[in-house]
Every structure is written in structure tokens, then in C-alpha cells.
C-alpha positions, 0 to 999 in steps of 0.5 A: 422776410421775403419769397423770391421766385426763380424769375426774380419776383419777390413777395414780402411776407412776415411770417412762415405761414405766410411763405406756405400761402405765397408758394401755394398761391404760385403753384395753384396758379400754374395750370397743370400744377394747379390741377393736380394740387385741386385733385389732392384736396381731401386726400393729404392727411396728418395724424388727426386732421386734413392738411389740404382741403376744399374748406377750413372745416376741421382744421385748427389753423386754416391758411386760405390759398384761394377760395375752395383751397385751404391748408392746415397751418397748426405746425412749428416752422420745420414741420410746416415746411416739411408738409409743404414740400414733401406732402403737397409740392412734391407729389404734384411735381412742383419744383420748389428748389430754386424758390428762396426765402430771404430772412432779413433785408439786405 
């Protein structure tokens, strides 16, 4: 499996949780979106726990994006991708539409 960014960069991953981490690392590494992403830490809640936070405290499956930025990873694949796109990336204005996921080697 691989994440392929619009500029052609390819990052090999083995799990869907790693897809979320790689995309969020790209987002946080972009100055404008990184600032927005860091600003919503502690404000994106699920039913029972924080989804995006500065620490892994209270998370069941914390995914470390960078130090001081964690995403809850205890979701099935469909929910994980929904939370990533609709609850995190869209609110910060980050366009993910041209990011491709390759499911098996070609």
C-alpha cells in the first residue's frame, strides 16, 4: 500500500492508520495548514474521547503525528478515513482530493 501525493511523491505504508499519519504529517508540515491543525488540537471530540490532541492522554490508540500532535486511531478503516477527511482536514482547509492510495503494487 502507498500514499501518492499530487507532486508524485510516494510513501509506502502497511496499514490504514499509517495512511492517516502520513497525510497528517504532510498537512502539519505545510505552514498555513500546520498552524490551523495545531490550533484545533483539543477541540475535535468524538463521542467518548478527544480525536486530535497535544498528548496521547485519554486516547485508546494514539497515533503520533509529530511531538505534541496525536490522533485517536481506534476506528475501523471507513471511520478512520471519515474522521481524517471530514473532521480534521476539511476544517483546516487542507485539500486531500488529489492524494491517491495505491492498494497493491502495480
